[in-house]
All heavy atoms as an XYZ file, in Angstrom:
972
protein
N     -21.417     11.443     -7.110
C     -20.311     10.635     -6.986
C     -19.591     10.907     -5.732
O     -19.279     12.013     -5.222
C     -19.371     10.777     -8.055
C     -18.018      9.800     -8.036
C     -17.173     10.125     -9.173
O     -17.469     10.883    -10.084
N     -15.996      9.545     -9.211
N     -19.297      9.828     -4.926
C     -18.617      9.998     -3.563
C     -17.252     10.263     -3.650
O     -16.556      9.722     -4.506
C     -18.829      8.601     -2.818
C     -18.097      8.549     -1.413
C     -18.785      9.599     -0.453
C     -18.131      7.165     -0.891
N     -16.848     11.340     -2.892
C     -15.339     11.834     -2.735
C     -15.134     11.800     -1.348
O     -15.806     12.575     -0.624
C     -15.226     12.993     -3.462
C     -14.369     12.831     -4.802
C     -13.896     14.121     -5.346
N     -12.589     14.262     -5.467
C     -11.840     15.439     -5.230
N     -12.507     16.459     -5.117
N     -10.560     15.436     -5.234
N     -14.053     11.284     -1.007
C     -13.600     11.388      0.528
C     -12.074     11.920      0.342
O     -11.267     11.245     -0.122
C     -13.560     10.046      1.185
C     -15.093      9.506      1.223
C     -13.113     10.321      2.607
C     -15.142      8.065      1.776
N     -11.840     13.024      0.923
C     -10.419     13.548      0.758
C     -10.005     13.928      2.180
O     -10.460     14.783      2.905
C     -10.519     14.794     -0.022
C      -9.089     15.532     -0.202
C     -11.092     14.552     -1.499
N      -8.886     13.318      2.538
C      -8.136     13.643      3.875
C      -7.173     14.643      3.562
O      -6.468     14.728      2.523
C      -7.606     12.466      4.364
C      -8.504     11.268      4.567
C      -8.453     10.131      3.487
O      -8.204     10.619      2.372
O      -8.671      9.157      3.758
N      -6.809     15.468      4.593
C      -5.693     16.479      4.497
C      -5.328     16.742      5.916
O      -5.889     16.350      6.892
C      -6.213     17.850      3.885
O      -7.298     18.398      4.610
N      -4.038     17.451      6.058
C      -3.618     17.980      7.285
C      -2.408     17.144      7.773
O      -1.863     17.365      8.910
N      -2.025     15.960      7.093
C      -0.895     15.360      7.503
C       0.446     16.073      7.213
O       0.365     17.147      6.668
N       1.529     15.562      7.776
C       2.717     16.186      7.619
C       3.883     15.634      8.472
O       3.672     14.666      9.185
N       4.853     16.332      8.682
C       5.972     15.973      9.588
C       5.930     16.773     10.900
O       5.868     18.041     10.754
C       7.387     16.154      8.835
C       8.588     15.988      9.811
C       8.770     14.563     10.161
C       9.848     16.343      9.004
N       5.955     16.162     11.986
C       5.922     16.754     13.272
C       6.816     16.209     14.217
O       7.102     15.025     14.096
C       4.433     16.844     13.728
C       3.933     15.534     14.130
C       4.222     17.709     14.912
N       7.286     16.932     15.087
C       8.195     16.415     16.089
C       7.438     15.787     17.346
O       6.171     15.973     17.462
C       9.005     17.484     16.831
C      10.073     18.139     15.793
C      10.934     19.245     16.638
O      10.601     19.686     17.736
N      12.125     19.468     16.003
N       7.953     14.700     17.843
C       7.346     14.119     19.028
C       6.817     15.164     20.053
O       7.466     16.063     20.359
C       8.425     13.243     19.715
C       9.354     13.001     18.583
C       9.403     14.316     17.757
N       5.728     14.918     20.511
C       4.940     15.828     21.464
C       4.234     16.862     20.828
O       3.381     17.715     21.396
N       4.302     16.933     19.375
C       3.569     17.969     18.641
C       2.149     17.578     18.381
O       1.681     16.426     18.775
N       1.459     18.437     17.614
C       0.055     18.284     17.260
C      -0.152     18.324     15.763
O       0.494     19.109     15.123
C      -0.820     19.341     17.977
O      -0.679     19.097     19.425
N      -1.266     17.555     15.227
C      -1.610     17.760     14.011
C      -3.180     17.677     13.957
O      -3.859     17.088     14.840
C      -1.181     16.658     13.024
C       0.326     16.885     12.536
C       0.739     15.634     11.658
C       0.464     18.156     11.613
N      -3.703     18.326     12.977
C      -5.223     18.307     12.850
C      -5.459     17.654     11.563
O      -5.325     18.433     10.394
C      -5.806     19.614     13.163
C      -7.407     19.714     13.169
C      -7.762     21.147     13.363
N      -9.234     21.343     13.570
C      -9.843     21.242     14.651
N      -9.313     20.929     15.784
N     -11.187     21.374     14.657
N      -6.057     16.518     11.446
C      -6.572     15.994     10.116
C      -7.981     16.239      9.804
O      -8.834     16.205     10.748
C      -6.398     14.421     10.129
C      -4.933     13.906     10.527
C      -4.973     12.356     10.463
C      -3.769     14.435      9.601
N      -8.220     16.527      8.557
C      -9.580     16.737      8.155
C     -10.043     15.738      7.018
O      -9.184     15.288      6.309
C      -9.754     18.203      7.562
O      -9.508     19.219      8.599
N     -11.235     15.469      7.047
C     -11.857     14.608      6.076
C     -13.186     15.303      5.486
O     -13.975     15.518      6.281
C     -12.238     13.277      6.711
S     -13.108     12.173      5.658
N     -13.059     15.577      4.318
C     -14.239     16.235      3.560
C     -14.814     15.235      2.719
O     -14.279     14.634      1.893
C     -13.750     17.444      2.841
C     -14.836     18.054      2.077
C     -13.023     18.447      3.771
N     -16.195     15.195      2.917
C     -16.770     14.096      2.016
C     -17.836     14.830      1.068
O     -18.450     15.937      1.437
C     -17.741     13.295      2.976
C     -18.574     12.341      2.209
C     -16.806     12.480      3.957
N     -17.966     14.519     -0.143
C     -18.816     15.115     -1.059
C     -19.581     13.916     -1.785
O     -18.973     12.840     -1.901
C     -18.118     16.036     -1.977
O     -17.161     15.309     -2.771
N     -20.737     14.191     -2.115
C     -21.506     13.180     -2.934
C     -22.450     12.341     -2.103
O     -23.421     11.764     -2.631
N     -22.282     12.321     -0.761
C     -23.038     11.647      0.186
C     -23.562     12.666      1.253
O     -22.984     13.608      1.607
C     -22.354     10.486      0.901
C     -22.306      9.137      0.072
C     -22.670      9.042     -1.313
C     -21.970      7.982      0.625
C     -22.492      7.896     -1.887
C     -21.921      6.818      0.039
C     -22.135      6.812     -1.405
N     -24.754     12.304      1.947
C     -25.218     13.108      2.983
C     -24.430     12.597      4.218
O     -24.783     11.570      4.649
C     -26.652     13.052      3.083
C     -27.358     13.587      1.717
C     -27.133     13.849      4.282
C     -28.824     13.428      1.809
N     -23.692     13.458      4.730
C     -22.756     12.907      5.757
C     -23.542     12.482      6.996
O     -23.163     11.664      7.793
C     -21.694     13.936      6.163
C     -20.533     13.515      6.954
C     -19.733     12.409      6.308
C     -19.659     14.601      7.399
N     -24.687     13.157      7.270
C     -25.503     12.910      8.459
C     -25.814     11.410      8.591
O     -26.247     10.934      9.686
C     -26.738     13.795      8.487
C     -26.574     15.056      8.091
O     -25.745     15.506      7.228
O     -27.274     16.081      8.713
N     -25.877     10.794      7.428
C     -26.420      9.341      7.473
C     -25.468      8.234      7.728
O     -25.714      7.127      7.845
C     -26.928      9.006      5.843
C     -28.112      9.975      5.519
O     -28.809     10.568      6.436
O     -28.431      9.949      4.384
N     -24.152      8.829      8.045
C     -23.013      7.805      8.158
C     -22.269      7.944      9.353
O     -21.899      8.995      9.796
C     -22.189      7.896      7.002
C     -22.752      7.722      5.601
C     -23.495      8.603      4.986
C     -22.689      6.382      4.909
C     -24.095      8.283      3.692
C     -23.271      6.163      3.848
C     -23.957      7.157      3.206
O     -24.470      6.792      1.926
N     -21.909      6.826     10.018
C     -20.782      6.806     11.003
C     -19.576      6.840     10.344
O     -19.429      6.499      9.070
C     -20.863      5.537     11.733
C     -21.997      5.338     12.680
O     -22.862      6.230     12.724
O     -21.935      4.402     13.579
N     -18.465      7.569     10.952
C     -17.267      7.746     10.193
C     -16.113      7.249     10.986
O     -16.166      7.244     12.282
C     -16.894      9.257     10.075
C     -18.109      9.944      9.426
C     -15.746      9.550      9.343
C     -18.340      9.666      7.994
N     -15.105      6.603     10.473
C     -14.011      6.037     11.186
C     -12.637      6.656     10.593
O     -12.706      7.044      9.376
N     -11.663      6.737     11.481
C     -10.312      6.983     11.108
C      -9.617      5.757     11.466
O      -9.651      5.179     12.444
C      -9.665      8.171     11.944
C     -10.102      9.569     11.489
C     -11.167     10.315     12.027
C      -9.437     10.311     10.444
N     -11.187     11.474     11.391
C     -10.225     11.534     10.284
C      -8.545     10.037      9.492
C      -9.938     12.501      9.440
C      -8.132     11.044      8.698
C      -8.859     12.208      8.603
N      -8.701      5.361     10.314
C      -7.810      4.322     10.473
C      -6.368      4.697     10.052
O      -6.176      5.865      9.592
C      -8.263      3.222      9.576
C      -9.615      2.620      9.708
C     -10.761      3.356      9.291
C      -9.703      1.495     10.415
C     -11.999      2.881      9.503
C     -11.077      0.969     10.678
C     -12.237      1.654     10.252
N      -5.414      3.854     10.471
C      -4.103      4.150     10.022
C      -3.390      2.851      9.789
O      -3.723      1.785     10.176
C      -3.347      4.854     11.252
C      -3.030      4.110     12.456
C      -2.521      5.054     13.568
N      -2.231      4.314     14.846
C      -1.881      4.838     15.888
N      -1.480      6.251     15.907
N      -1.580      4.218     16.984
N      -2.333      3.048      8.897
C      -1.589      1.866      8.476
C      -0.110      2.365      8.596
O       0.330      3.149      7.628
C      -1.909      1.346      7.086
C      -1.183      0.127      6.721
C      -1.812     -0.535      5.545
N      -1.214     -1.701      5.223
C      -1.498     -2.733      4.518
N      -2.664     -2.517      3.741
N      -0.988     -3.856      4.281
N       0.566      1.772      9.391
C       2.104      2.072      9.537
C       2.894      1.061      8.611
O       2.304      0.032      8.186
C       2.648      1.803     10.874
N       4.057      1.403      8.193
C       4.764      0.566      7.206
C       5.112     -0.847      7.888
O       5.385     -0.997      8.987
C       6.164      1.255      7.146
C       5.889      2.629      7.469
C       4.791      2.728      8.393
N       4.710     -1.822      7.064
C       4.901     -3.302      7.511
C       3.836     -3.675      8.590
O       3.990     -4.866      9.037
N       2.925     -2.976      8.723
C       1.758     -3.353      9.754
C       0.443     -3.422      9.106
O       0.151     -2.777      8.096
C       1.844     -2.476     10.838
C       3.066     -2.377     11.744
C       2.973     -1.478     13.109
C       4.276     -1.643     13.771
N       4.089     -0.859     15.079
N      -0.433     -4.069      9.776
C      -1.829     -4.168      9.445
C      -2.462     -2.696      9.715
O      -2.010     -2.068     10.544
C      -2.556     -5.263     10.148
C      -2.140     -6.566      9.718
C      -2.526     -7.083      8.241
O      -3.625     -6.646      7.795
O      -1.623     -7.639      7.638
N      -3.541     -2.604      8.964
C      -4.453     -1.249      9.330
C      -4.930     -1.384     10.726
O      -5.403     -2.527     11.184
C      -5.588     -1.184      8.326
O      -5.152     -0.873      7.084
N      -4.999     -0.236     11.366
C      -5.458     -0.236     12.752
C      -6.623      0.760     12.818
O      -6.475      1.854     12.362
C      -4.377      0.169     13.620
C      -4.774      0.464     15.098
C      -3.627      1.119     15.891
O      -2.583      1.617     15.213
O      -3.753      1.084     17.108
N      -7.725      0.488     13.496
C      -8.744      1.394     13.787
C      -8.281      2.378     14.807
O      -7.805      1.910     15.870
N      -8.518      3.649     14.569
C      -8.029      4.782     15.545
C      -9.152      5.235     16.200
O      -9.121      5.420     17.444
C      -7.261      5.762     14.739
C      -6.877      6.936     15.619
C      -5.985      5.273     14.086
N     -10.260      5.674     15.535
C     -11.325      6.335     16.150
C     -12.655      6.202     15.388
O     -12.413      6.064     14.122
C     -10.907      7.807     16.598
O     -12.055      8.565     17.102
N     -13.788      6.579     15.984
C     -14.934      6.660     14.917
C     -16.042      7.461     15.850
O     -15.780      7.829     17.035
C     -15.506      5.165     14.715
S     -16.206      4.252     16.218
N     -16.951      8.007     14.990
C     -17.889      8.908     15.543
C     -19.214      8.574     14.904
O     -19.236      8.240     13.640
C     -17.534     10.358     15.316
C     -18.389     11.356     16.007
C     -17.310     10.605     13.789
C     -17.816     12.716     16.021
N     -20.302      8.562     15.712
C     -21.662      8.174     15.126
C     -22.118      9.282     14.242
O     -21.595     10.439     14.216
C     -22.590      7.949     16.392
O     -22.688      9.091     17.197
N     -23.134      9.019     13.566
C     -23.637      9.932     12.607
C     -24.171     11.219     13.253
O     -24.009     12.358     12.705
C     -24.942      9.328     11.829
O     -25.921      8.903     12.744
N     -24.702     11.222     14.521
C     -25.088     12.438     15.027
C     -24.008     13.040     15.887
O     -24.159     14.100     16.351
C     -26.162     12.054     16.110
O     -25.565     11.224     17.243
N     -22.832     12.329     16.052
C     -21.681     12.933     16.820
C     -21.699     12.603     18.225
O     -20.914     12.987     19.003
N     -22.825     11.989     18.636
C     -23.003     11.813     20.228
C     -22.048     10.735     20.690
O     -21.852     10.716     21.936
C     -24.488     11.408     20.504
C     -25.441     12.569     20.139
C     -26.815     12.225     20.530
O     -27.113     11.004     20.767
O     -27.702     13.180     20.575
N     -21.753      9.748     19.862
C     -20.924      8.600     20.433
C     -19.577      8.645     19.646
O     -19.450      8.848     18.422
C     -21.646      7.329     20.024
O     -20.803      6.156     20.542
N     -18.578      8.594     20.370
C     -17.166      8.356     19.871
C     -16.476      7.197     20.541
O     -16.625      6.865     21.697
C     -16.414      9.631     20.122
O     -16.203      9.925     21.422
C     -16.898     10.839     19.345
N     -15.585      6.535     19.838
C     -14.673      5.492     20.292
C     -13.190      5.819     19.860
O     -12.989      6.330     18.884
C     -15.276      4.164     19.709
C     -16.647      3.799     20.103
C     -16.907      3.712     21.581
C     -18.184      3.203     21.869
N     -18.532      3.160     23.313
N     -12.367      5.180     20.702
C     -10.951      5.472     20.485
C     -10.181      4.149     20.822
O     -10.541      3.379     21.728
C     -10.334      6.564     21.382
C     -10.915      7.797     21.117
C     -12.064      8.255     21.906
C     -10.488      8.746     20.080
C     -12.718      9.590     21.620
C     -10.892      9.932     19.820
C     -12.078     10.318     20.716
O     -12.630     11.702     20.382
N      -9.202      3.922     20.006
C      -8.245      2.893     20.365
C      -7.388      3.166     21.637
O      -7.228      4.390     21.788
C      -7.254      2.597     19.306
N      -7.018      2.205     22.438
C      -6.370      2.522     23.604
C      -5.048      3.272     23.423
O      -4.639      4.094     24.276
C      -6.026      1.176     24.380
C      -7.385      0.440     24.993
O      -8.315      1.265     25.146
O      -7.200     -0.561     25.329
N      -4.503      2.984     22.313
C      -3.194      3.644     21.914
C      -3.203      5.222     21.705
O      -2.285      5.867     21.753
C      -2.617      2.966     20.668
O      -3.380      3.076     19.658
N      -4.441      5.731     21.405
C      -4.609      7.112     21.271
C      -5.573      7.749     22.252
O      -5.680      8.957     22.295
C      -5.075      7.400     19.835
C      -4.221      6.659     18.837
C      -6.622      6.964     19.593
N      -6.149      7.045     23.073
C      -7.118      7.595     24.066
C      -6.488      8.728     24.970
O      -5.413      8.429     25.381
C      -7.569      6.507     24.848
C      -9.145      6.846     25.485
C      -9.512      5.424     26.106
C      -9.982      4.456     25.183
N     -10.540      3.243     25.718
N      -7.187      9.726     25.043
C      -6.658     10.934     25.753
C      -5.736     11.814     25.034
O      -5.343     12.949     25.483
N      -5.271     11.305     23.796
C      -4.516     12.329     22.978
C      -5.223     12.705     21.781
O      -4.932     13.757     21.268
C      -3.098     11.475     22.636
C      -2.320     11.028     23.840
C      -1.009     10.350     23.283
N      -1.198      9.092     22.511
C      -0.745      9.093     21.209
N      -0.052     10.048     20.689
N      -0.911      7.946     20.624
N      -6.072     11.802     21.208
C      -6.690     12.269     19.866
C      -8.213     12.459     20.274
O      -8.857     11.978     21.113
C      -6.714     11.120     18.995
C      -5.413     10.608     18.356
C      -4.132     11.269     18.879
C      -5.258      9.815     17.317
C      -2.962     10.913     18.306
C      -4.130      9.424     16.839
C      -2.883     10.098     17.268
N      -8.824     13.370     19.438
C     -10.147     13.739     19.468
C     -10.798     13.778     18.161
O     -10.242     14.411     17.405
C     -10.393     15.097     20.228
O      -9.691     15.147     21.631
C     -11.860     15.337     20.423
N     -11.872     13.059     18.113
C     -12.617     13.072     16.769
C     -13.879     13.980     16.882
O     -14.476     14.079     17.967
C     -13.003     11.606     16.356
C     -13.550     11.664     14.847
C     -14.031     11.036     17.295
C     -13.755     10.197     14.378
N     -14.135     14.690     15.855
C     -15.412     15.551     15.837
C     -15.930     15.564     14.371
O     -15.206     15.177     13.424
C     -14.934     17.090     16.331
O     -14.017     17.472     15.581
N     -17.116     16.126     14.279
C     -17.722     16.238     12.847
C     -18.542     17.508     12.827
O     -19.225     17.953     13.900
C     -18.522     14.937     12.618
C     -19.815     14.717     13.351
C     -20.355     13.388     13.131
N     -20.672     13.354     11.705
C     -20.965     11.987     11.139
N     -20.616     10.937     11.740
N     -21.518     12.028      9.993
N     -18.674     17.997     11.583
C     -19.554     19.156     11.334
C     -20.325     18.686     10.073
O     -19.761     18.770      8.958
C     -18.667     20.336     11.005
C     -19.555     21.632     10.778
O     -20.713     21.445     10.507
O     -18.982     22.721     10.841
N     -21.476     18.198     10.244
C     -22.285     17.673      9.323
C     -22.725     18.717      8.215
O     -22.884     18.491      7.126
C     -23.561     16.949      9.754
C     -23.207     15.561     10.451
O     -22.194     15.021     10.211
N     -24.155     15.141     11.279
N     -22.935     19.860      8.727
C     -23.342     21.027      7.779
C     -22.185     21.309      6.690
O     -22.360     21.714      5.750
C     -23.564     22.374      8.661
N     -20.898     21.026      7.280
C     -19.793     21.353      6.333
C     -19.253     19.989      5.620
O     -18.102     19.972      5.137
C     -18.756     22.022      7.085
C     -19.215     23.405      7.556
C     -17.919     24.086      8.167
N     -18.327     25.636      8.517
C     -17.659     26.425      9.011
N     -16.309     26.138      9.165
N     -18.033     27.630      9.260
N     -19.920     18.857      5.999
C     -19.502     17.559      5.546
C     -18.040     17.290      5.831
O     -17.336     16.731      5.064
C     -19.685     17.532      3.988
C     -21.120     17.079      3.613
O     -22.027     17.110      4.390
N     -21.367     16.920      2.391
N     -17.593     17.571      7.081
C     -16.267     17.441      7.587
C     -16.093     16.713      8.852
O     -16.968     16.950      9.703
C     -15.687     18.860      7.607
O     -15.685     19.566      6.423
C     -14.184     18.834      8.067
N     -15.176     15.788      8.915
C     -14.883     15.096     10.152
C     -13.334     15.523     10.425
O     -12.512     15.467      9.364
C     -14.969     13.621      9.900
C     -14.555     12.930     11.328
C     -16.435     13.261      9.683
N     -13.065     15.690     11.568
C     -11.730     16.159     12.082
C     -11.223     15.124     13.111
O     -11.897     14.624     13.951
C     -11.860     17.580     12.698
O     -12.240     18.519     11.650
C     -10.446     18.025     13.112
N      -9.876     14.907     13.042
C      -9.064     14.269     13.949
C      -8.053     14.974     14.560
O      -7.006     15.319     13.914
C      -8.530     12.845     13.458
C      -8.043     11.924     14.397
C      -8.947     11.377     15.421
C      -7.197     10.792     13.796
N      -8.222     15.593     15.845
C      -7.255     16.327     16.487
C      -6.268     15.422     17.090
O      -6.630     14.645     18.035
C      -7.949     17.303     17.497
C      -6.903     18.201     18.231
C      -6.113     19.226     17.268
O      -6.648     19.819     16.497
N      -4.783     19.234     17.630
N      -4.902     15.619     16.759
C      -3.947     14.635     17.311
C      -2.953     15.390     18.238
O      -2.300     16.215     17.596
C      -3.240     13.756     16.169
C      -4.370     13.162     15.360
S      -3.483     11.897     14.067
C      -2.493     13.175     13.290
N      -2.999     15.082     19.402
C      -2.045     15.955     20.357
C      -1.021     14.914     20.954
O      -1.149     13.626     20.722
C      -2.706     16.576     21.454
C      -3.595     17.620     20.914
O      -3.515     18.299     19.944
N      -4.770     17.805     21.729
N       0.012     15.335     21.452
C       1.164     14.582     22.213
C       1.578     13.478     21.242
O       1.587     12.326     21.684
C       0.686     13.930     23.475
O       0.142     15.131     24.404
N       1.830     13.770     20.092
C       2.122     12.646     19.023
C       3.426     11.993     19.434
O       4.351     12.561     19.925
C       2.255     13.328     17.724
C       0.884     13.523     17.109
C       0.967     14.551     15.817
C       0.218     12.239     16.531
N       3.492     10.658     19.057
C       4.615      9.839     19.275
C       5.147      9.256     18.052
O       4.443      9.180     16.980
C       4.265      8.728     20.312
C       3.616      9.121     21.470
C       2.995      7.918     22.271
C       2.323      8.366     23.695
N       1.795      7.128     24.330
N       6.350      8.873     17.985
C       6.881      8.227     16.701
C       6.030      7.085     16.378
O       5.980      6.920     15.069
C       8.293      7.800     17.052
C       8.700      8.747     18.200
C       7.487      9.058     18.951
N       5.473      6.285     17.276
C       4.727      5.215     16.779
C       3.329      5.529     16.252
O       2.549      4.681     15.705
C       4.430      4.235     18.031
C       3.884      4.882     19.220
C       5.051      5.409     20.327
O       6.073      5.715     19.773
O       4.862      5.021     21.482
N       3.001      6.774     16.275
C       1.757      7.316     15.566
C       2.090      7.483     14.031
O       1.162      7.830     13.191
C       1.251      8.661     16.019
C       0.863      8.506     17.572
O       0.083      7.427     17.890
O       1.109      9.427     18.351
N       3.204      7.377     13.629
C       3.622      7.570     12.214
C       2.896      6.539     11.324
O       2.990      5.214     11.586
C       5.217      7.352     11.928
O       5.855      8.474     12.537
C       5.610      7.393     10.439
N       2.177      6.994     10.293
C       1.346      6.068      9.512
C       0.632      6.872      8.403
O       0.692      8.140      8.516
C       0.360      5.319     10.279
N       0.100      6.238      7.457
C      -0.923      6.823      6.589
C      -2.279      6.818      7.280
O      -2.736      5.722      7.779
C      -0.966      6.198      5.254
C      -1.952      6.884      4.426
C       0.428      6.291      4.599
N      -3.012      7.943      7.380
C      -4.215      7.937      8.146
C      -5.291      8.074      7.077
O      -5.291      8.889      6.127
C      -4.315      9.166      9.059
C      -3.582      8.971     10.311
C      -2.052      8.813     10.421
C      -4.190      8.603     11.549
C      -1.322      8.557     11.457
C      -3.536      8.498     12.692
C      -2.156      8.420     12.572
O      -1.435      8.186     13.812
N      -6.460      7.186      7.257
C      -7.535      7.100      6.302
C      -8.830      7.411      6.881
O      -9.040      7.051      8.179
C      -7.424      5.668      5.709
C      -6.420      5.269      4.933
C      -5.392      4.580      5.631
C      -6.279      5.544      3.559
C      -4.256      4.196      4.840
C      -5.169      4.906      2.946
C      -4.195      4.404      3.502
O      -3.090      3.876      2.674
N      -9.582      8.089      6.333
C     -11.031      8.557      6.664
C     -11.916      7.428      5.955
O     -11.745      7.156      4.775
C     -11.307      9.898      6.392
S     -13.032     10.359      6.601
N     -12.898      6.934      6.613
C     -13.792      5.956      5.957
C     -15.180      6.115      6.489
O     -15.520      6.433      7.564
C     -13.265      4.618      6.280
N     -16.272      5.929      5.576
C     -17.547      5.991      5.843
C     -18.257      4.485      6.026
O     -17.807      3.588      5.275
C     -18.351      6.650      4.741
C     -18.728      8.104      4.800
C     -17.193      8.834      4.706
C     -19.545      8.537      3.744
N     -19.204      4.414      7.046
C     -19.740      3.254      7.221
C     -20.960      3.060      6.259
O     -20.828      3.705      5.237
N     -21.883      2.154      6.471
C     -22.984      2.012      5.607
C     -24.134      2.955      6.015
O     -24.303      3.272      7.177
C     -23.464      0.547      5.705
O     -22.524     -0.221      5.235
N     -24.808      3.400      5.074
C     -25.940      4.405      5.229
C     -26.978      3.911      6.424
O     -27.454      2.810      6.247
C     -26.565      4.725      4.046
C     -27.535      5.950      4.018
C     -28.158      6.308      2.612
O     -28.215      5.450      1.770
N     -28.668      7.438      2.550
N     -27.165      4.759      7.249
C     -28.219      4.564      8.373
C     -27.709      3.439      9.366
O     -28.621      3.295     10.181
C     -29.576      4.223      7.793
C     -30.073      5.200      6.759
C     -30.513      4.864      5.469
C     -29.967      6.611      7.116
C     -31.164      5.862      4.698
C     -30.590      7.498      6.087
C     -31.141      7.144      4.940
O     -31.594      8.037      4.025
N     -26.573      2.860      9.218
C     -26.265      1.927     10.167
C     -25.400      2.292     11.297
O     -24.334      3.045     11.017
C     -25.584      0.679      9.395
C     -26.358     -0.084      8.437
C     -25.919     -1.295      7.843
N     -25.645     -2.276      8.855
C     -25.253     -3.487      8.626
N     -24.751     -3.812      7.403
N     -25.088     -4.297      9.543
N     -25.688      1.842     12.499
C     -24.877      2.344     13.653
C     -23.851      1.238     13.841
O     -24.075      0.195     14.130
C     -25.755      2.345     14.842
O     -26.809      3.384     14.722
C     -25.012      2.699     16.168
N     -22.511      1.776     13.623
C     -21.499      0.808     13.708
C     -20.420      1.300     14.551
O     -19.502      0.501     15.024
C     -20.861      0.323     12.240
C     -20.399      1.748     11.465
C     -21.840     -0.371     11.433
C     -19.706      1.402     10.234
N     -20.520      2.481     14.896
C     -19.517      3.096     15.963
C     -19.838      2.680     17.412
O     -20.192      3.644     18.162
C     -19.206      4.588     15.732
S     -17.956      5.320     16.787
N     -19.763      1.436     17.702
C     -20.017      0.872     18.972
C     -18.875      0.468     19.731
O     -18.864      0.088     20.974
C     -21.145     -0.085     18.847
O     -20.609     -1.145     18.109
C     -22.494      0.309     18.398
N     -17.684      0.344     19.025
C     -16.468     -0.085     19.596
C     -15.391      0.447     18.716
O     -15.657      1.156     17.694
C     -16.397     -1.536     19.524
N     -14.095      0.237     18.935
C     -13.095      0.635     18.126
C     -13.343      0.176     16.711
O     -13.674     -0.984     16.474
C     -11.770      0.234     18.723
C     -10.498      0.485     17.622
C     -11.336      0.742     19.997
N     -13.187      1.088     15.621
C     -13.577      0.718     14.327
C     -12.958     -0.527     13.845
O     -11.680     -0.722     13.896
C     -13.415      2.080     13.554
C     -12.393      2.748     14.319
C     -12.703      2.405     15.757
N     -13.793     -1.317     13.108
C     -13.410     -2.507     12.388
C     -13.321     -2.045     10.899
O     -14.438     -1.805     10.497
C     -14.202     -3.775     12.618
C     -13.865     -4.958     11.894
O     -13.082     -4.772     10.982
O     -14.432     -5.966     12.137
N     -12.214     -2.187     10.212
C     -12.246     -1.709      8.822
C     -13.125     -2.542      7.868
O     -13.741     -1.964      6.902
C     -10.801     -1.852      8.257
C     -10.334     -3.338      8.092
C      -8.823     -3.305      7.604
C      -8.338     -4.780      7.406
N      -6.920     -4.802      6.870
N     -13.432     -3.719      8.210
C     -14.465     -4.489      7.361
C     -15.861     -4.047      7.473
O     -16.662     -4.345      6.610
N     -16.183     -3.027      8.340
C     -17.450     -2.507      8.420
C     -17.562     -1.105      7.737
O     -18.685     -0.439      7.869
C     -17.926     -2.467      9.832
C     -17.880     -3.775     10.714
C     -18.571     -3.647     11.991
N     -19.952     -3.661     11.925
C     -20.643     -3.512     13.008
N     -20.217     -3.320     14.077
N     -21.974     -3.408     12.756
N     -16.521     -0.663      7.187
C     -16.491      0.680      6.494
C     -16.136      0.492      5.099
O     -15.007      0.266      4.701
C     -15.477      1.573      7.267
C     -15.809      1.976      8.514
C     -15.641      1.104      9.677
C     -16.321      3.320      8.808
C     -16.014      1.519     11.024
C     -16.743      3.644     10.155
C     -16.538      2.820     11.199
N     -17.130      0.503      4.149
C     -16.981      0.230      2.762
C     -16.361      1.433      1.941
O     -15.965      1.142      0.778
C     -18.357     -0.046      2.342
C     -19.332      0.599      3.306
C     -18.560      0.603      4.550
N     -16.396      2.573      2.477
C     -16.048      3.753      1.630
C     -14.740      4.457      2.216
O     -14.905      4.975      3.395
C     -17.001      4.840      1.414
C     -18.388      4.184      1.054
C     -19.480      4.072      1.847
C     -18.578      3.755     -0.352
C     -20.649      3.453      1.504
C     -19.733      3.306     -0.704
C     -20.808      2.983      0.167
O     -21.951      2.527     -0.278
N     -13.658      4.472      1.367
C     -12.396      5.056      1.860
C     -11.897      6.117      1.112
O     -11.976      6.187     -0.118
C     -11.390      3.884      1.960
C     -11.849      2.796      3.024
C     -12.726      1.924      2.927
C     -11.005      2.475      4.094
N     -12.710      1.202      4.120
C     -11.566      1.590      4.752
C      -9.866      2.963      4.789
C     -11.173      0.951      5.991
C      -9.418      2.496      6.009
C     -10.040      1.458      6.561
N     -11.045      6.977      1.836
C     -10.342      7.951      1.099
C      -9.070      7.506      0.740
O      -8.666      6.376      0.964
N      -8.173      8.331      0.287
C      -6.880      8.002     -0.226
C      -5.779      8.003      0.798
O      -4.632      7.610      0.646
C      -6.461      8.891     -1.421
C      -7.204      8.773     -2.696
C      -7.196      7.318     -3.176
O      -6.104      6.732     -3.369
N      -8.451      6.652     -3.297
N      -6.111      8.667      1.876
C      -5.122      8.739      2.960
C      -4.232      9.999      3.037
O      -4.066     10.673      1.929
N      -3.647     10.229      4.332
C      -2.860     11.284      4.372
C      -1.553     10.828      5.276
O      -1.929     10.270      6.274
C      -3.438     12.677      4.853
O      -2.477     13.767      4.907
C      -4.047     12.435      6.245
N      -0.309     11.228      4.971
C       0.754     10.789      5.689
C       1.000     11.570      6.953
O       1.131     12.818      6.779
C       2.074     10.739      4.791
C       3.333     10.380      5.494
C       3.272      8.945      5.858
O       3.042      7.939      4.986
N       3.741      8.544      7.025
N       1.224     10.962      8.016
C       1.621     11.547      9.307
C       2.933     10.898      9.613
O       3.095      9.749      9.842
C       0.637     11.383     10.367
C       1.201     11.811     11.700
C      -0.649     12.086      9.995
N       4.031     11.681      9.824
C       5.287     11.346     10.248
C       5.766     12.087     11.512
O       5.722     13.272     11.601
C       6.283     11.581      9.223
O       5.890     10.862      8.007
C       7.589     11.019      9.704
N       6.003     11.252     12.623
C       6.352     11.969     13.884
C       7.775     11.537     14.114
O       8.194     10.334     14.373
C       5.538     11.408     14.942
C       5.983     12.191     16.304
C       4.101     11.573     14.741
N       8.636     12.619     13.980
C      10.098     12.295     14.105
C      10.868     13.496     14.507
O      10.484     14.668     14.053
C      10.567     11.797     12.774
O      12.049     11.625     12.783
N      11.995     13.345     15.107
C      12.802     14.480     15.478
C      13.927     14.728     14.512
O      14.743     15.695     14.666
C      13.360     14.315     16.958
O      14.054     13.008     17.029
């Protein structure tokens, strides 16, 4: 049974850092591209970043480029989103999502419609 669990969210001051983790069980992580998304209050979900199954390809939204870094450890079934220089506008619930098995979809900023498997999310609040 597939389980996707995000962690690492919390309250941080502007300029601070957080490291989000996504642990996947029930699927072989090597077979899937992974995406991070976020949803701020009153706004639509936004694709933040994605990483290919091998880890060789990564994509970022312009709003986070240069501040966020996505990585994966297939041996540990874990994907990480390192978030630096956080801004109040980064406040949102962050979700980890898996693409379809064996399909290459991390070719651009992730589109939520191409990621069928989602975690429950972790809250990130950036405020002084």
